[in-house]
N, C-alpha and C positions, 0 to 999 in steps of 0.2 A: 382570513381564512376560518372557516367553522372546524372546530375541534370533533374529530370523530373517535367515539369510544366504542363502538359495536363492533370492533374488531380487536381480537387480541394484541397487545403491545407491549414493548419492554419498557423498562426504566432508561433514564439518560445514559448514554455510554460511560461518562465519567462516573457515573455512580458505582462503577467496579472499585474505584477508589473507597467510597463510603463503605462497601460490602467488606473489602479489605481490613480497614481498620475496625469494623464491627466485628469480623470473625477473630482478630487479634484478641480485641477486648473481650469476649466470651471464652476463647480458650485460654487467655491469660488468668483470669478468674478461675478456671477449672486447674490450670496446671502451676500456679504460683508457688507452691510448697516444692516443687522439682527445681523450679528456677531459683528459689531462693537459697535451695542446698548447693546448686551449682555456684553461685555468687559467693557464699560462704567458704566453698573449698577451692575458689580460683587460684590457680598457680600456674607457673611458667609449663609444668609438665602437662596440662591437659588443656592449654589454650586451643590446641588445633581441633580436640573433639568439641569444645564449646563452641567456637566459632563455626564448625561444620555444622553443628546440631542447628544454631541460629539460622545458619544459611537455608538448610533444609526445610525448617519450620516456616521460614517466610515464603520460600517457592511454593510449600504446600498450600499455605494459607491463601497465596494469589491464585493458585489454580482452583480452590474451594470457591473464592470470590467470583472469579471468572464463571464458573458453573451455576453459582446460585444466580447471578445476573443474567445468564442465558436461558435459565429455566424458570424464571419468575415473569409472569404476565398479569394483565389485568384488563377487563373490559366491561361494558354494560349490555345485559341481555334486554332490551326493549320491551320483549313479547310478555316477559315473566316480570319485568321491573326489578332485575337483580343485578348486583355488582359482583362479579366473580374474579377471584385471585387464585392463580396457580404458582405453586412453589415447589421447591424440593429438589434434591440431587438424586438419591436413591429412592427414599421415600417419598413420593409425590402426594401432595397435598392440594385439594381444591377448597376454597373457602366461598360459601355461597352466603350474600347478605341480601336481603329483602330491603328495598328502598324504603319502604313505608315504617321499616323497624329502626332506621338510624337515628340515633339520639344527636349526636353531634360529629363535626368534621373538623380536625385541627391541621394547621399547616405550620409546622416548626421548622426551625433552622439552627444547627448546632454551629460550633465554630467552625469545624471542618467543613460542612455543608456551606457554610459562607464563603469560604475561601474557594471552593470550588464551583460556587454558584448554582446549586442546586437546593431543593426543599424536601422535606419529609410530609407525607400527608397520613393522618391517622383517621380511622374510620371507629366509632364507637357505637355500640347498640346497648339494650338493656340485658343482653344474654349473659355478660361475664363482666366481671371486674378490669378484665384486660381488655386491650384494643383487640378488636376481631380482625381489623385490616390495616396494614402498614406497608406504604410503599416509600422507600427511604431516599429516592432521589429522582425527582422531575424538576421540570423548568416552573418558573413562577406562574406565567401565563396558562401552562396545563394544569397545574395544582389549583389555581383560582376557577378556571373552568370546571373541572371534576368536581371541586367542591359544590359549586353553585348548581350542578347537576345532581349531584348525590341530596342536597338539601332542598330541592326545588319543592314548592309548595304543591303543586299540582303534576301529575304524571304526565311529562312531555317527552318527545322524540327529539326536539331539536337542542342543540347545544349552544352555550353561549361562545360567540366569537371573542378572539383576544380584545379587539377594540372596545366590544361590549363590557367586557369583564373590567377593562381597564377605568371606562366612564363609571361603570358601577363602584369601583374603588375610590374614585375620586368623589363622588356623590356621599360615600359613606364618611368621609372625613368632613365634609359640610354638616353632616348631622351628628356629630360627635356631640355626647351628652357627658360626659366624665374624663376628665384626665387628672391622673393621680400625680400631683408634683412631688418632686426630691425631697423637699421639708415634710410633707406628709408620710413619706416613706421611712424618714429618719425616726418620726413619731411611732411610728408602728413598731419599727425595730427596737426601740428602748422601752415599749409599753406591752410587749406580748412575749408570748412563748419562755415564760423564765423556768418552768418545771422542766419541759421537755429539753430544753437547751443545757440546764443545769444537770440533768440526768445522763446526757451524752458526754459531757465534760469529766464527770465521776466516773463513767464507765471507761473513758479513754485513760484516766489517771491510774484507775485499778488495774487494767491490763498492763500499763507501761510500770506499774511497780511490781506485778507478778513477771512481767519479763525480764527485770533489771535484778531480781533476786538472784537468779544464777549467775548472772555477770559479777555482781559483788560478791558472791561466794568463791568466785575462781580467781578475782582480782586481788592482788596485793593490799589488802583493805583492813586498817586497824581497828576493830570495832570498838574496842575499849576508849580509844582516844576520841571517837566520834561520839559514844554515850556521853564522856565527860564534858564535849563541847555543848553538847545539847541541854545537859542539866542547867550549865551556865546562861542558858537562854530563857528570857521569861515565857512562861507559857501562855500567858495572857497575850504579848505581844505577837506570838505565833498564832493564835487563833484569830486575832483582828487581821493579820496580814493573810490569812488564809482566805477569809471571808470577803476581804478588798479583792483579792486577786479571783475569786470564784464570780464577784460581782461585775468586775471588769472584762472577764472573759465571757460571761453571759451577753453584756451589752454589746461587745465586738463582734462575736459571732451572730447574734442575733442582726445587727445592723448589717453585716456582710452578707447574710442568707436573703434578707428583706430586698436590699439594693440587688443583689445578683438575680433573684428569681422575678421581682416585679418592677424592673428599671423601665420607665417610659411605658406606664400603663395607660391604655386608653381603652374607653368604651363607647362604642358608637352604635347608632340605629342603623341597621341595613333593612331595609323592607320594614317588616314586623318582628324582626329579630336582634338580638345584642350580638355585635360583632367585639371580641376583645382582643387584644394585641399587647403583648408585654415580654421582657426579658432583656438583659444585658447582653451576654456573650451568645447564648442560645435564646433565640425569639421563638414566640409561640403565639400562634393567631387561632382563635376558636370561635364558633358561632352556637349562640344558644338561644334556642326556639321556647319562646314563653310558654306553649301548648305542654312541652315536655317537661317542665320545670315542676318536682316533686316537693320539695321542702326548700325554703329559704331560711336562712339563719343569720341574725344581725347578732354580733357578739361586741361588748365593749365593758370596759372595766372603768374604775374611778379615774385614773390619770387620763384615759382617752377621752372621757368625758369632759374633763378639764380642757383637754387639748381640741374638742369638737372633731374628733375621728372615731370612725368605728368599722368594723370588718364585716363584710357580707359573704356569706358562703351559699353556694347554688347547688344542689342536688337533683341529678335526673335519674330516672330510672336506672336501676342496677340490680344484679342477682346478689351483690355483697352488701352488707348491713354494716360496714365498718366506716367508721366516719373518716379515717384516713384514706379511704379509697380514691383512685383517680379520677372517679367521676364527680369528685367535690371540685367545683370552680370558685375561687375566692378573688374577692375585690376588696384590696386592703386599703384604708385610708381614706375613706370616704367622710364627707362631711353630710350634715341633715339634708341640704339642698340636693346634693347628689343622691343620696339615698332614695330620696322621693321620685328623682327622675327615673330611676333604676325601676323601683316598685311600680311608677306607672306604665312602664313598658312590660313588666312582667305580669301585673295584675289588672291593668287599667284602671287602678285605683289604689289610695293608700290604706294599707291595712289599719284598721283600729282596734283596740282593745274593749271587748263588750263586758259581759258580766263575767265575773271571778270565781273561781273554784279553789279554795284553798284546802290543803291537806289537815287532817285531824291532828290533834296534838299527840296521839298515838305515834305517829310518823317521826316526831322528835324524839321522844322516849326511846324507840327502837334504835334509832340513829346513835343515840347517846350509848345505849347499851352495847351495840356492836361495834362503835368505834372508838368508845374511851373506857368504859368498864372492862370488857374483856381483855384489851391489851395490857390494862394495869393489872388485873388480878394475875394474868399470865406472867407478867414481869415480877411480881412478888412471889407467885409460887415458883419461879425458878430461881429467885435469889434464896428462898429459905431452903427447897429441898436439893438443888443442884450447885448452885454458885453463889455462896454468902456474899462475895466480893461484889455483887451488884447492888447490894445497899449502900454503896458508896456512890452510886449515881441516882440516888433518889430524885435528886434536884431536876434530872433529865426528865422523870415523871411529870413534874410540875409543870415544865416547859411544854411538854408533850399535851397535857390537859389543856393548857391555855390555848396553845395553837390550834389544836384539833378542834377544842369547844367553839373557839371563833368561826371555823368552817362548818362545823355542824350547824351552828345558829343561823349563820346568815345563808346558809342554804337552804334551810328550813323557811326562813323570811322570803326568800326570793322563788320558792318553788310555787308557782299558779299557773292555773289553766285558764286562759281567756277565751270567751266563746262569743261570736256574733253571727250573723245570717251569712256571713261570705268568707269568713276565716276562722281558723282555731289556733291559737298561738300559745305555746309552752314555754313557759320562763323558767329558768333554773340557773344554778350557778352560786358560788359563794364569792369569787372575786371577778372572774372574766363572767358577766350575766349574758347568757344566750336567751334569745327570743326565737323559737323555731316556729316558721309560720308555715301552714298549709291550707288548702282550699277543701272543704268537704267533698266535691266532686273527684278529687284526686285518690281518696280512701279505697282502697283494695278489700280490707276486712276490719273487724272490730271484734275485739277480745274483752269481756268484762268478767271480773272475778270477786268473790266476797266470802272471806273465811268465815265459818260458824259462828265464831265468837264477836264477829263484827257487825252481826244482823242487828243485833238490839242497838249498837250504835247508829246504824244505819250509813255504814261507809263501805266502801269498795274501791277496786282499781280498775282502769281501763289501758287497754293497749291499742292505739291507733296503727295499723298497718298501711304502709304505702310502698309504692315500687322503689322508692327513694329510702327507704329506713322507716322507723317504728317511732312514735311519739307515746310516752308511758307518762301516766299519772296514777299516783297511790293514795289511798285512802281519803278520797274525797266524799263529798255527800252523794250517795248511790242513787237516790230518787232521781236527783239532776242529772246524774250521769246517764241513766236509763232512759230519761226522755230525750235528750240530745242523741243519743245511740240511733233512737227510733227515727229522728228528724235526719240524721245524716244518712243511715241506709236506705231511707225514701229517696234523699237528693242522689244518691248515688244509682239509684234503679232509675231514677227518671233523667239522668243528664245524658246529653249526647257529645259530651266532650272527647276529644281524640288527644289523648295524652301519651298514647305507646307509638 
């Protein structure tokens, strides 16, 4: 049976349950302070009011969910090649998406959706960091057929049948090019995101400490006895225990996050595109079209190099320049062979590093001044004029200089711009080494700058603007930069690549 999308249609009827839980989640985030007050002050005298309020809340949520389902429709307008979504209860909205502007279509399934047997379809374009179109509850055959139609390489009015879609899915499995093993995920979990995870842990404990201060003040707590106990403990033992605890928490949280998010990660070839599927409880399926890819980043640190793994990040066109944007697609735990297979599909060749541009030594001097000299001067100025007790922590300044000095030095050593006829590769990073790869034909604009005191040294900076973000290189040989800028602008003007 051929799926027809040219007439407005609703989501699956069981999707009302998904909309119900989704509404509860949104309202719960907004009303959690009120709910917290009710829980804290819960007693026998107000049980009736609390349970009555909960009952009314659930009834209203159910009605809202039903009205959302009733007013949500989607269809394809073949004449203008547009995908149209209408929604809203009181404020009606209509989202119109041009098919040729669609960057990717994801098919996801949360735990609740898995129990009910429906899928969520998200449509993303280059116009926003958010998903422009979202259908929360449709069947799997319908989702596959709609995805195929939205991502069709040519404008067609015919729609794939369920049988054709199933055959296509099977053919994709036969063309699988990457399958990330559980062992590779474990390696990624113990070798990445240390700083981010540590920051989250410290923020959690700081919040917990602030919240517990009021509890300790109200409790019958002998502060003098506690201080005497603490004084008996070894300070060194406490510090060692703290670092061991932090290290263990970082590893556990990283492992849990990576396994939960990327479990059973598969990359397959579907026609000329990449089909990615992954997830433990919430599964995600997405297609990456090579011509839409703007920047590809390969990240690897020392431990990952020894373990023969790396991470690939793929950025498509977006209006947001944030690295943590949802438009970034990650492939974790690849080895060199799998990386080459992905690159051959994305670029039709393996990017190689050509001539190298290195930053002038002034870049290192400025980084030392900004990251090391200024903070140390500020520390001793504060200790001299405001709080002399800070002199007792002078040893911390030495540790800071050693740590930051290593970061600044290796960051300078790894700061390179590689150029050949087909690719521009920006290398950066002190521990996690990033190689950001773009094709000159994907460039939108180029900004060059040179301060007047840099003219004699013939050094300057360049910013390469793309629809997926910017590449910046500072204080390189300005004559070489200007030469390649002219060459890249010529390639952009003469290129017929369709990457939007």
